C-alpha positions as CSV (number, residue, x, y, z in Angstrom):
1,M,0.1,-0.2,0.3
2,T,1.3,3.4,-0.8
3,F,1.8,6.1,1.2
4,I,-1.3,8.0,-1.3
5,T,-3.4,4.9,-0.5
6,F,-3.0,5.1,3.1
7,I,-4.0,8.9,3.0
8,A,-6.7,8.6,1.1
9,L,-8.5,5.4,2.9
10,F,-8.2,7.5,6.1
11,L,-9.5,10.3,5.0
12,I,-12.4,8.7,3.9
13,A,-12.7,6.5,6.9
14,A,-12.4,9.9,9.0
15,G,-15.5,11.1,6.3
16,I,-17.4,8.2,7.3
17,G,-17.2,8.6,10.9
18,Y,-17.6,11.9,10.4
19,L,-21.1,11.3,8.6
20,I,-22.1,9.1,10.9
21,K,-21.6,11.3,14.0
22,H,-23.7,13.9,12.4
23,I,-26.5,12.8,10.3
24,F,-27.2,9.5,12.6
25,N,-26.3,11.7,16.3
26,V,-24.8,8.9,16.9
27,D,-22.4,9.9,19.7
28,L,-19.0,8.4,18.3
29,P,-16.0,9.9,19.9
30,M,-13.8,11.1,17.2
31,P,-10.3,10.9,18.5
32,R,-11.1,7.3,19.3
33,Y,-12.4,5.9,16.1
34,L,-9.3,7.6,14.4
35,T,-7.0,6.3,16.0
36,G,-8.6,2.9,15.5
37,V,-8.9,3.4,12.0
38,F,-5.2,4.3,11.9
39,I,-4.3,0.9,13.8
40,V,-6.6,-1.2,11.3
41,L,-4.7,0.9,8.3
42,V,-1.3,0.0,9.4
43,G,-2.4,-3.6,10.3
44,L,-4.2,-3.5,6.3
45,H,-0.6,-2.1,5.5
46,F,1.8,-4.8,6.8
47,L,-0.7,-7.6,5.6
48,I,-0.2,-6.1,2.0
49,V,3.4,-5.2,1.7
50,Q,4.3,-9.2,3.3
51,L,1.2,-10.8,0.9
52,E,3.7,-8.8,-1.9
53,D,6.9,-10.3,-0.6
54,E,5.6,-13.4,-0.9
55,K,4.2,-12.6,-4.3
56,N,7.6,-12.0,-5.6
57,N,9.0,-15.4,-4.6
58,E,8.8,-18.7,-6.8
59,S,5.3,-18.8,-5.8
60,K,2.9,-16.9,-8.1
61,W,0.0,-15.3,-6.1
62,V,-3.1,-12.9,-7.6
63,W,-5.2,-11.4,-4.8
64,F,-8.3,-9.0,-6.3
65,T,-5.6,-8.7,-9.3
66,H,-4.8,-9.3,-12.8
67,S,-1.5,-10.8,-13.4
68,N,0.2,-13.1,-16.5
69,F,2.7,-15.2,-16.0
70,A,5.1,-17.1,-18.3
71,H,5.9,-20.5,-16.8
72,H,9.9,-21.7,-15.7
73,I,10.2,-24.9,-14.2
74,T,11.4,-24.0,-11.0
75,G,11.4,-25.5,-7.1
76,E,7.9,-24.0,-7.1
77,N,5.3,-24.1,-9.3
78,E,2.2,-22.9,-7.6
79,Y,0.2,-20.3,-8.6
80,A,-2.9,-19.5,-6.5
81,V,-5.8,-17.3,-7.6
82,V,-8.3,-15.4,-4.6
83,F,-10.6,-12.7,-5.9
84,G,-8.8,-12.1,-9.4
85,E,-7.6,-13.3,-12.8
86,S,-4.7,-14.9,-14.2
87,T,-3.1,-16.0,-17.6
88,I,-1.1,-18.5,-17.1
89,D,1.2,-19.8,-20.0
90,L,2.8,-23.2,-20.1
91,S,3.2,-23.3,-23.8
92,E,6.7,-23.4,-23.3
93,T,7.8,-25.6,-20.5
94,T,10.0,-28.0,-20.8
95,L,10.7,-31.2,-19.4
96,S,13.3,-32.3,-17.1
97,D,14.6,-36.0,-15.4
98,S,11.7,-35.8,-13.2
99,L,8.1,-35.5,-13.2
100,P,7.4,-31.5,-12.6
101,K,4.4,-30.7,-11.5
102,V,2.6,-27.7,-11.8
103,N,-0.7,-26.7,-9.1
104,I,-2.9,-24.1,-10.1
105,S,-6.0,-23.0,-7.4
106,V,-8.8,-20.9,-8.4
107,A,-11.0,-19.3,-5.4
108,F,-13.8,-17.0,-6.6
109,G,-11.6,-15.7,-9.9
110,H,-11.0,-16.9,-13.2
111,A,-7.6,-18.3,-14.4
112,E,-6.5,-19.2,-18.2
113,V,-3.8,-21.7,-18.9
114,Y,-2.3,-21.9,-22.0
115,L,-0.8,-26.1,-22.6
116,P,2.0,-27.1,-24.2
117,D,1.6,-28.2,-28.0
118,S,4.8,-30.5,-27.8
119,I,5.3,-32.5,-24.5
120,P,2.8,-34.9,-23.1
121,Y,1.2,-34.1,-19.7
122,R,-1.8,-35.2,-17.7
123,I,-4.6,-32.8,-15.8
124,I,-6.0,-33.5,-12.1
125,N,-8.9,-31.1,-11.7
126,N,-10.4,-31.2,-8.2
127,I,-13.6,-29.3,-8.7
128,A,-15.9,-27.4,-5.7
129,F,-18.7,-25.5,-7.3
130,G,-16.4,-24.3,-10.1
131,S,-15.7,-25.6,-13.9
132,T,-12.7,-26.4,-16.3
133,N,-13.8,-26.0,-19.6
134,G,-11.7,-24.7,-23.6
135,N,-9.0,-26.7,-25.0
136,G,-8.9,-29.4,-21.8
137,P,-11.0,-30.4,-19.7
138,N,-14.5,-29.4,-19.9
139,N,-15.9,-30.4,-16.1
140,S,-18.2,-28.3,-13.5
141,G,-19.9,-29.2,-10.0
142,L,-18.4,-31.2,-7.6
143,G,-15.7,-34.1,-7.7
144,D,-12.1,-35.2,-9.0
145,F,-11.5,-35.3,-12.7
146,A,-8.9,-36.4,-14.8
147,S,-7.6,-35.9,-18.6
148,E,-4.3,-36.4,-20.6
149,S,-3.1,-34.8,-24.1
150,D,-3.3,-36.9,-27.1
151,N,0.5,-37.3,-27.2
152,F,0.4,-38.8,-23.3
153,D,2.1,-41.6,-22.2
154,P,2.3,-43.3,-19.0
155,K,5.9,-44.6,-19.5
156,R,7.4,-41.3,-20.8
157,N,8.0,-38.4,-18.9
158,Y,5.3,-36.0,-18.5
159,L,3.9,-32.2,-16.9
160,I,1.8,-33.1,-13.9
161,I,-0.9,-30.6,-13.9
162,E,-2.9,-30.4,-10.9
163,A,-5.6,-27.9,-10.3
164,D,-8.2,-26.9,-8.1
165,V,-10.9,-24.7,-8.5
166,A,-13.6,-23.6,-5.7
167,F,-16.0,-21.0,-6.7
168,G,-14.4,-19.6,-9.9
169,G,-13.5,-21.2,-13.4
170,L,-10.4,-22.2,-15.4
171,T,-10.3,-22.0,-19.1
172,W,-7.9,-24.2,-21.2
173,R,-6.4,-23.3,-24.1
C-alpha cells in the first residue's frame, strides 16, 4: 500500500465517521475512532506488504487483481488466484528428468491456462462448485477429474498439472 493510498483510506474512513456522527446523531468519539482507523490501516499495510513479498517469491499469487505468468520449471511451481484473474502460459514448458508438477488453485476467480503442444501432460482437476472448460477437460460441479494430452504415454516423462477450482473458473487454451 502506497502512502497516498494510506492517506486516502484514512480520509475516507474519517469522512464516514464524521457523517455517521452528525447525520445519525451517534455519539462517536472521533479521536478514538480515528486512532482505531489508523491502527487498522497500519495492520492492513503490513499485511499487504507481507503478501507482496510472498508474491515476489517463486510462488505466484494473485489477490484482487489480474496477472500474467509465463511458466518456467523452478523449485516451486504453484499459482494461486483468489478473487482475481490470471493468465498462465505453460506452452513453453520443457521437461526435465523428473516428473515436473504445476499446481493451480482458483478460488472465487478465473484463470486462463495455455497448455503445451509439444510435451505430454496429465491434468488432474479437483472442482468444488466451479468449472473448467476450453481445449482441456470440460468439467463442472463437484469432484475429481483427470485427462491427458493426445501424446500422453505413462511410460514417458510428462507434465503433471493439478488444478483446484472452488467457486471459480478455469479455461484451458
